[in-house]
C-alpha positions as CSV (number, residue, x, y, z in Angstrom):
1,X,-19.7,-16.9,-27.0
2,X,-18.1,-15.0,-24.1
3,X,-18.9,-11.3,-23.7
4,X,-15.9,-9.1,-23.4
5,X,-15.6,-6.9,-20.3
6,X,-13.9,-3.5,-20.5
7,X,-11.6,-3.1,-17.5
8,X,-12.3,-0.2,-15.2
9,X,-9.5,2.0,-13.9
10,X,-9.1,2.0,-10.2
11,X,-6.7,4.5,-8.5
12,X,-5.4,3.8,-5.0
13,X,-2.9,5.4,-2.7
14,X,-1.0,3.4,-0.1
15,X,1.4,4.3,2.7
16,X,4.6,2.4,3.6
17,X,4.5,3.6,7.2
18,X,7.9,3.1,8.9
19,X,7.9,2.4,12.6
20,X,11.3,1.5,14.1
21,X,12.9,-1.2,11.9
22,X,9.7,-2.2,10.2
23,X,6.4,-1.2,8.5
24,X,2.9,-1.0,9.9
25,X,0.7,-3.4,7.8
26,X,-3.0,-4.2,8.0
27,X,-3.6,-7.9,8.7
28,X,-6.5,-9.7,7.2
29,X,-7.6,-13.3,8.1
30,X,-10.0,-14.2,5.3
31,X,-9.5,-17.2,5.7
32,X,-5.7,-17.1,5.4
33,X,-3.5,-14.4,6.7
34,X,-2.4,-11.7,4.2
35,X,-1.3,-8.1,4.6
36,X,-2.1,-4.8,2.9
37,X,-0.4,-1.4,3.2
38,X,-2.7,1.2,4.8
39,X,-4.6,3.3,2.2
40,X,-7.3,2.7,-0.3
41,X,-9.2,3.8,-3.4
42,X,-9.3,7.5,-4.3
43,X,-12.8,8.9,-4.4
44,X,-13.9,11.0,-7.4
45,X,-12.9,14.6,-6.8
46,X,-10.7,13.8,-3.7
47,X,-7.0,14.6,-4.0
48,X,-4.8,11.5,-3.4
49,X,-3.0,13.0,-0.4
50,X,-6.4,13.7,1.2
51,X,-7.4,10.0,0.5
52,X,-4.2,8.7,2.1
53,X,-4.5,11.0,5.2
54,X,-8.2,9.9,5.6
55,X,-7.4,6.2,5.2
56,X,-4.4,6.3,7.5
57,X,-6.4,8.1,10.2
58,X,-9.2,5.5,9.9
59,X,-6.8,2.6,10.4
60,X,-3.9,4.0,12.3
61,X,-5.3,7.0,14.1
62,X,-3.4,10.3,14.4
63,X,0.3,10.8,14.0
64,X,1.2,9.5,10.6
65,X,3.3,11.8,8.5
66,X,3.1,11.3,4.7
67,X,6.4,11.9,2.9
68,X,7.5,11.2,-0.7
69,X,6.3,9.0,-3.5
70,X,8.2,5.7,-3.5
71,X,6.8,4.2,-6.7
72,X,3.7,3.5,-8.7
73,X,2.5,-0.1,-9.1
74,X,0.3,-1.0,-12.0
75,X,-1.8,-4.2,-12.1
76,X,-3.4,-5.2,-15.4
77,X,-6.5,-7.4,-15.5
78,X,-5.3,-11.0,-15.7
79,X,-1.7,-10.1,-15.0
80,X,0.4,-11.8,-12.5
81,X,-0.5,-10.9,-9.0
82,X,-3.8,-9.5,-10.0
83,X,-7.0,-10.4,-8.2
84,X,-9.9,-11.9,-10.1
85,X,-11.7,-8.6,-10.5
86,X,-11.7,-6.8,-13.8
87,X,-9.8,-3.7,-12.7
88,X,-6.8,-2.0,-14.2
89,X,-5.2,-0.7,-11.0
90,X,-2.7,2.1,-10.4
91,X,-1.4,2.2,-6.8
92,X,0.7,5.1,-5.7
93,X,2.9,4.0,-2.8
94,X,4.1,6.8,-0.5
95,X,6.7,6.8,2.2
96,X,5.3,7.7,5.6
97,X,6.5,7.7,9.2
98,X,4.8,7.7,12.6
99,X,5.2,10.9,14.4
100,X,5.3,11.7,18.1
101,X,1.5,11.6,18.4
102,X,1.2,8.1,17.1
103,X,0.3,5.3,19.6
104,X,0.1,1.7,18.3
105,X,-2.4,0.9,21.1
106,X,-4.8,3.4,19.6
107,X,-4.6,2.0,16.1
108,X,-7.0,-0.6,14.7
109,X,-6.6,-4.1,16.1
110,X,-5.7,-5.3,12.6
111,X,-2.5,-3.3,12.5
112,X,0.7,-5.3,12.9
113,X,4.3,-4.1,12.8
114,X,6.3,-6.3,10.5
115,X,10.1,-6.0,10.6
116,X,11.8,-5.2,7.3
117,X,13.8,-8.4,7.5
118,X,10.5,-10.4,7.6
119,X,8.9,-8.4,4.8
120,X,10.2,-10.5,1.9
121,X,8.3,-13.6,3.2
122,X,5.2,-11.8,4.5
123,X,2.0,-12.5,2.5
124,X,1.6,-8.9,1.2
125,X,-1.1,-8.1,-1.4
126,X,-0.3,-7.0,-4.0
127,X,3.0,-8.9,-3.8
128,X,5.3,-5.8,-3.9
129,X,7.7,-6.8,-1.2
130,X,10.8,-6.5,-3.5
131,X,9.8,-3.1,-4.7
132,X,9.1,-1.9,-1.2
133,X,12.5,-3.1,0.1
134,X,14.3,-1.6,-2.8
135,X,12.5,1.8,-2.5
136,X,12.9,2.0,1.2
137,X,16.7,1.5,1.1
138,X,17.4,4.6,-1.0
139,X,15.7,8.0,-1.1
140,X,14.7,9.7,-3.2
141,X,13.3,6.9,-5.3
142,X,15.2,6.0,-8.4
143,X,13.4,7.0,-11.6
144,X,14.1,3.7,-13.3
145,X,11.7,1.9,-10.9
146,X,9.0,4.6,-10.5
147,X,6.5,2.5,-12.4
148,X,6.3,-1.3,-11.9
149,X,3.8,-3.3,-13.9
150,X,2.3,-6.8,-13.1
């Protein structure tokens, strides 16, 4: 008999940081290359924007300006694109831009600019390339795609 596991809710906030004609992504080589948007899990009692500012400062340094909510991406345990963990995940993806104070050479070595015309084929996790490209081409975000579920 297999014991059932109750999924835990995990809330994260991510930044789609525009720089020129691309986005700044965090590269991971473990063992194969994949990218993540800057950001991370929201701590208990920490406002989401504080989380995003803290995580962007940790990986990108100073000079990132958080703008508007682009969309909310939901991953259900066992759904397509989900990782093997037992988390029900809500990821709030915010538009962001680099400001005058931003210097790529002061960012983490794992930060890579990826041109928007390469984003569709980039190994992004979760695989939200289509949502990102659609959201970035029109602002404010269209209400019909505010919530995307995998």
